[in-house]
C-alpha positions in Angstrom: -17.4 26.6 -23.2 -17.2 24.1 -20.6 -15.0 21.1 -21.5 -16.3 17.6 -20.0 -13.8 15.0 -18.6 -14.6 11.7 -19.2 -13.4 9.4 -16.4 -11.8 6.5 -17.9 -10.8 3.6 -15.2 -7.3 2.7 -15.6 -6.4 -0.9 -15.7 -4.9 -1.1 -12.3 -7.9 0.6 -11.0 -9.7 -2.7 -11.3 -7.6 -4.5 -9.2 -8.9 -5.1 -5.5 -5.4 -5.3 -4.2 -4.8 -2.0 -5.6 -7.7 -0.3 -4.7 -7.2 -1.6 -0.8 -3.6 -0.6 -1.1 -4.6 2.8 -1.8 -6.8 3.1 0.7 -3.9 2.0 3.1 -1.9 4.7 1.9 -4.5 7.4 2.4 -4.8 6.1 6.0 -1.0 5.8 6.5 -0.7 9.5 5.3 -3.5 10.6 7.7 -2.3 8.8 10.7 1.2 10.0 10.4 0.4 13.6 10.6 0.1 13.5 14.3 3.2 11.7 15.0 6.0 14.2 16.4 7.9 16.3 14.2 11.0 15.0 15.2 10.1 12.0 13.3 9.1 13.7 10.2 12.4 12.4 8.2 12.6 9.2 10.1 9.5 7.0 11.1 6.9 9.3 9.2 8.7 9.4 6.2 9.8 5.5 6.2 6.2 4.5 7.1 4.7 6.7 4.2 7.4 5.6 1.8 6.4 2.0 2.6 2.9 2.2 2.1 3.1 4.2 -1.0 5.5 1.7 -2.3 2.8 -1.1 -2.1 0.3 0.7 -4.4 2.9 2.2 -6.7 4.4 -1.3 -7.3 1.0 -2.7 -8.2 0.3 -0.1 -10.7 3.8 -0.1 -12.2 3.8 -4.0 -12.4 0.5 -4.0 -14.2 2.0 -1.9 -16.7 4.6 -4.4 -17.6 4.6 -6.9 -20.5 4.0 -10.2 -19.2 3.0 -12.2 -16.1 6.7 -12.8 -14.9 7.2 -9.1 -14.9 4.0 -8.2 -12.9 5.0 -10.9 -10.3 8.0 -9.2 -9.6 6.5 -6.1 -9.0 3.8 -7.7 -6.8 6.8 -9.6 -4.8 8.2 -6.0 -4.0 4.8 -5.1 -2.8 4.5 -7.7 -0.7 8.1 -7.1 1.1 6.7 -3.3 1.3 3.5 -4.7 3.1 5.8 -6.6 5.7 8.0 -3.1 6.3 4.8 -1.1 6.8 3.6 -4.0 9.4 6.8 -3.3 11.5 6.6 0.4 11.1 3.1 0.4 12.2 4.1 -2.0 15.2 7.0 0.3 16.5 4.8 3.4 16.2 2.4 1.6 18.4 5.0 0.6 20.8 6.4 4.2 20.7 2.8 5.1 21.7 2.3 7.1 18.3 -0.6 5.3 17.9 -3.3 3.9 20.3 -4.4 0.4 20.2 -7.6 1.4 18.3 -5.6 3.3 15.9 -3.1 0.6 15.2 -5.7 -2.1 14.9 -7.7 -0.2 12.0 -4.5 0.3 10.0 -3.3 -3.3 10.6 -6.4 -4.4 9.5 -6.5 -2.5 6.3 -2.9 -3.6 6.0 -3.5 -7.4 6.7 -6.4 -6.9 4.1 -4.3 -5.5 1.5 -1.8 -8.2 2.1 -4.2 -10.7 1.7 -5.5 -9.3 -2.0 -2.0 -8.9 -3.1 -1.0 -12.4 -2.2 -4.0 -13.6 -4.1 -3.3 -11.6 -7.3 0.5 -12.7 -6.7 -0.7 -16.3 -6.8 -3.0 -15.8 -9.9 -0.1 -14.1 -11.9 2.2 -16.7 -10.9 -0.1 -19.5 -12.3 0.0 -17.5 -15.6 3.9 -17.2 -15.7 
């Protein structure tokens, strides 16, 4: 007997900020695979943690009760977006990223920031 898996969209998956942040995490993981092995526990790990934190805090915050709690987690996501901006900037300056790859990653990051900021503002009005 073949079991059918029913795909149910989780609440956070409806959020444009999360969808763009998830896309950003996937991109960051792919980008960092080509960075020097000597950076595996340094810049690679920190860049990946920052990117992961963005999406993960949106997920966790959306599961909390009340707008105030959600807003706190969105605030953490916004901080992680800023941290990621610096990680990408440093990687570009260290020549781990060429300009074209950096521009693409920074564009994803910038759009995720905009969407997260808009979500934060909307949630703040409810708090």
